[in-house]
N, C-alpha and C positions, 0 to 999 in steps of 0.2 A: 339533380334539380333542387334549387334552394327553396326554403320555406317562404320566402318573400319575393320570389321571382315575379317581375312585372309590377311590383308595388312601388309607389312613390311615397316617401316618408319625410317628415320634418321632425327633428328632435331639438328641443330648446335646452339651453345650458349644457351644450354638448362638447365644450372645449376640454373638459376634464371630468373626473369622477364617474358617476353613474351614467351621465349623458354620453361621455366618450365611450364607455363600455357598450352602451346600446348601439351607438353608431358603428363601432367596429363589427359587432355581431350582425347587425342589419345588412351591412355591405357584404359580409361573408355569405349571407343567406339570399343574396340576389336583389336587394332593394336598391333603388336610386335614392340616395340619402342626402338631405339638406340639413346641415348642422348650423344651428344659430347660437350666438353667444355675444357678450360684450367684450370678451377677451379675444381680440382679433388675432394676436400673435399665436397663442396656444391653439385656438380653433382652426386657423388656417394650416398650421403645421400638421395637425392630426388629419384634417380633411385631405391635404395633399398626399399624405402617407397612405391613406386607405382608399382613395379614389372617391371621396365624397365632395360635396360642394359646401363651402362655408359662406354664411351671410351674417354680417353684423346685424344684431337685432336686440333691442331693448324691449323685453316682454311687457313692460309697463306702458308702452306707447301704443295707442289704438292705431295711429297712422302707420306705425311700423308693422303692425300685424296685417293691416290692409295690404300694404305694399309687398310684404314677403309672401303672402298667400297668392296674390296676383302674379308675382314673379315665378313662383313654383308652377302654377297652373299653366301660365303662358309658355314656359320653357320646357315643361315635361308632359303637358297634355292632361294633367289631372293631379289629384292628391288622394291617397288612400289611408294614410296613417299619420296621426299626430301624437307625439309623446311630449306631454307637458312636464318637463323635468326640471326646469330652472327654479332655483330656490336659494334663499340665504338664511342664515341663522345668526342671531346675536344673543349672548347669554343674558338672562334677566328673569327674575322672579316676578310674580304678580305685583309686588311692591316696587321692585327696583327697575324694572323695564321702563325705559323712557318712551314717551309718546312718539318721538321721532323714529326710534327703533321699531316700534310697533307698526307705524305707518309704512316704513320701508319694507319690512318683512311681509306685511300684508299685500303691499303693492306688487312685489315680485312674485310671490307664491299664489296668492288668491286672485288678485286682479289679472296677473299674467295668465293664469290658467283659464279664467273666465273669458278673456279676450281671445285666447287661442281656440277655445271651443266655439265661441261666437262666429269667428271668421273661417274656421276650418269646416264646420258642419256643412254649409252650402257647397263648398268645394268637394268634399268627400261624397256628398249626396249626388252631385252631378257626375262624379266619377264612377258611380255604380255602387257605392258603399265602402265600408272599411271599419277602422278601429281608432278610438281615442283612448290613450292610456295616460292617466294622471298620476304623477308621483306624489303620494301623500307621505305618511310616516307613522311609525308606532306611536309617535307623540300625539296623534289624533285619536288614539285608541285608549291610552292609559295616561295617568297623571305624570307630567314631567315638570317638576317644580322650577328648574333652572332655565327653561326655554319657553316661557309663557306665551310670548307673541308667536313664536314658531308653531307651538301647539295649536293656537287659535287659527293660524293661517292654514295649517294642514287639515284642521277640522272643517274649514270652509271648502277646501278642495274635495274632501270626502263627500260632503253634502252636495256640492255642485255636481259631482260625478253621478250621483243617483238621479238628480234632476235631468241631466243630459241624457242618461240612459233611457229613462222613461219617455222623455220628449221624443227621442229618435225612434223608440219602439212604437209609440202610439202614432207617430207620423209615417210609419212603415218606410223608414229611410235606409234600412239595412246598414245602420251605423251602431256599433257597440261602444260602450264607454265603461271603463273599469278603473278602479284605483288600486295602487300598489303601496303597501305599507312596510317598508324595511325597518329593521332595528339598526343598530350601529353597523356601518359598513366601512371598510378601509378606503376612505376617500379623503382628499385634502380638506374638505369641510369638516368631517368628523374628527380627523387627526388634529385639527386646530382647536377643538373644543376644550381639551384639558388645560391648555394655557389660558384660554379665555376665562375659564372658571376661576383659575388662580388669580389672574389679573383683576377679576371683578371682586376679589376678596371673599369668595364663597368656598364652602367646604368641597371636597372632592365629590364627583358624581358617584353615586352608589352603583356598583356593578351588578347588574341582574344576571342571574344564572350562575354566579360564581360558586355557590355552594354545591350546585348540581354537577359541576364539571363541564357545563356547556360552553362552547366557544362564545366569547363576548362579541366578536366582530366578524361579520361576513366579508366576502370579497365582491367586488363590483359585478362580476359575472354571475354570482348567485342571484342577483336582482335582474340583471340583463336577460338571463334565460327565461325568467317569468314574463318580463316585458315582451320578449320575442314571441312567446306563446300567445299572449293576449293580442299582439299586433297581427298575428298570422290567422289564416282561415281555420286553423285547428280549434280556435276558441269561438267558433260561429254561434254557439249556444250559451255563451257566457257574457252577460252584460249587467251592469249595476252591481258588480261584485266588489267586495273589499278583500283583497288578497294580501295576507300577511306573509312577509318573508323575514322571519325572526327566530327560527330555531326554537320555538315554543316560549320565547321570552315573555310574551304577553299573557301567558296562562300559567306561569309558575306560581304556585301558592307561596305567599309570603314575600313576593318580590318588592312590595312597597316598604321602604326603610322605616324603622321606628323613629 
């Protein structure tokens, strides 16, 4: 018996990276998975391989959110799980980050997550309840000087998560909402960061945990296994939580560079 048997799930930004890892694990655990992304070729290839359904979806669009939730409910009879995974990052300090970059990053991560919650809540409520998992970041927990807009966007995701969790709890909707905060994970987005920093003329990112011998980068399934727990009924008493997946990176003394 799979841990998500009988569940219908949508995962945004699922064509690659953490979203892809979530989709693969969810299908293995019995869920009917809808993968959404703007990368049609990569998303469809993964969906065809694992037995999921791919839908083109720009998370910044309210009309797109309305349509995709309606499509899922009409074709599957309900919705139980939303994973707001889609996100983008552009290197920039509080001084160098452009307004256009800030708006773009906020639109994808913060606005996209808000719209996902807004339109998934009634669908999940009508399906008897379920779980919303929002992908935040360690960047919303501690200072990250080279990704100012990304930090702000993930901070918004974290705060929204608490609002959704309390709203659903007070409304007795049987919907949980939690945020997951990974540190660096071996995904295409993270792997591109080193070149972006160099191209932006900034110094190298300081590696946290280096002196302690801790692994700097996790693997996608390190995060996906946490998302699976929060999506499953095993986490029925967990809501409004900030779950760090960082191998102690956020609590190492002296991690802030001089």
